[in-house]
C-alpha angles and dihedrals in degrees: 000000000000122000091241091057091048092052090053097041103035118120123215094298114108128180140165101231104022146273128285120197122201131188140174121217139180123016121002119247135175108266100048095101093049088053092050089048093051093051094046099046093048095042093050091050091050091054101261128124118228127215120195110214108213128229098009115272090347096078097053090043095052097044116124114220096224126106089218094054122100103241096163089118090055105048145351135198109249123223133184091254093054096049096040091061094045096040094080094055139079128246121033123288088202087062124222145234141180093242116152108194093195092058110039122154118224088254093059098043108112113258095244090056101044094099091056096039111042104141122114087252123024138190109220095176092114088058092048091053092047090049092052090050091048089054090048093238113177098178132020122207113192116188113201152091129289093289096052093040094047087066088047087057089050091054092046090055087052091057104268116138102241130180112178135206119202119234131169133119089221087064089219104131107122121239098036136076091213138043124187111262099030099100094050089048092053092043092052092044091055092045095048093044090053091048092053092049090082092061094042091050095044091055097032092235143143113263113215117187122184112210136182120278121116100180103354128059101206094115090057097038100052097050089046091051088051090056099257094126141017096227141009135196119208139191093249094067129044105226133214109236091203091057091046091052093050092049094048092049089052091048091049093049091051092050114088088214091053102233138104135198136219128183113212121199111223089236096050116126135205114240107282091006138107138239115287116237128202090213140345097251113114129207126231091278094053097257120137115210112266122218140123105063089108090056092051093046090050093050093048093046090055093047095047098038096089088063090067100027104062092271095305122126119235114211123221138227105210122192132169107210094196116140093006089080095047100045128082134029124340121254123236097281092046089052096047103038095051089051090053094043092051092051092045088056090053091048088059094046092050088055091049091246123144139157090069138116120213114234148174111233124178091339095311130105114237144139133242136186110292094230089074083085092068101028100065146018128237115214138140111284098229097198092057104036114017125069103213093191093054099030094228138087123288113253103209145077096044094151112120092359118141119271093263094040107213093031095089127100118266 
C-alpha cells in the first residue's frame, strides 16, 4: 500500500509511526489473548496504533468504507487497558470465524456487496485490500492455523504486509515446532485422562478418549509418551482394530487395577477405511466436521474383546474430550510463547520486514518465509516416531531431538 493511497483512504485513525492490525481466525485456543496483548503493548510503546479486527477474516470483509457507518462489529482500537485485562484469559476477545474471503458463497457475501458479488462463489479479496487501505493499515498480523494463514499468504502475494503467528492445538502448522494452544491441549488431555482413570479402574474397563487431530496425531502422541495412555491411534497410520483390541486386553491384564487406555485422534482411520465425519456440512475451507471415530472404536473394542479375554466382554468408557481441552486459561507455555511470538512479530515490523511467520525451531525463536504454510504439510513421521506393531510412540533416540520431540517438521 502506497502512502498516497493511505492518505486518501484512511479513516479517522491517525498515528505517528503507522497502524498494525491483528486478527484471530479458526478455532479458539488458550494463548490467543496473551499474543494479542504482547503485540499491542509493544506496538503502542513503539509508537504504533493497533486495530483488532473482529471475528477473524469476517470483520475486515464486512467493513463498510464510510465514516458514518457503524463498524464496531468489524474492528476496535486496542489499548493497554483492554489487552491487559484480556491477556490472562483463554479464548480470543476479538472473536473468531472460519471465513475465507476468497471463497464466499452468495449467501455469505455482506449485504452491502451483494450487487457487486452475485456469483455462486465470490472472491472478495479486492474488498479486503481496499478495507485495509481505508483503515490505513501498514502491517497485518493474522494469528491462526494453516487455513487462516493460507489466506494471509494470499494477501501477502497481493501486496499486503503480513507477519503471521502460528496457532493450532493440533500443532500442525508447517515451519515451526510449536503452535499456540498445543501445550494447554496436551496438559488438559493428560489431566483429564488421569481423572477418568478412577472410573475405568473401578469398573475394570477400556478407556477410549477421542482427541483433536484431523491430519496430524501430535495431540495423541505427546500425552501417550508422557504416560497418559497405553496406546494411541493417529491419522498418519491406518490401524488394525483387531490388533488394538489384543494390545489393550494385554495392557488391562497386566494392570493391577484392570483397565487400559487408548487415545484416538479424530482423524484416525481403520485399516482400509475413511475419516469419520459428524455431518456432511463443510466449512469455508472445505473441511467437514470430524467426530465419531471414538464411538466406533469403543463399539468394536467391546465386540472383539471376548476373542482375547477368554470369551468375556470388556465394557468401555468412551469420552470425547473436544472443547474441554481448548477452553479456559492458558498454561505456562501458552502464556510465555505467545508473549515471545508477539514481540518477535514487532521485531520484524520495526525492521520493515514482512512476508514472514514467527516460529520456534529446535528450541530457538526464529522466523521463516510465510509461504511455508502452503508449501508443505506437518504430520507425524511414522517411521521415526510411531511403532505400528505396538500402536504407540517409540521411546528411544531422544538425543538432539526438539523440545517437544515429535513436534518437529519431517
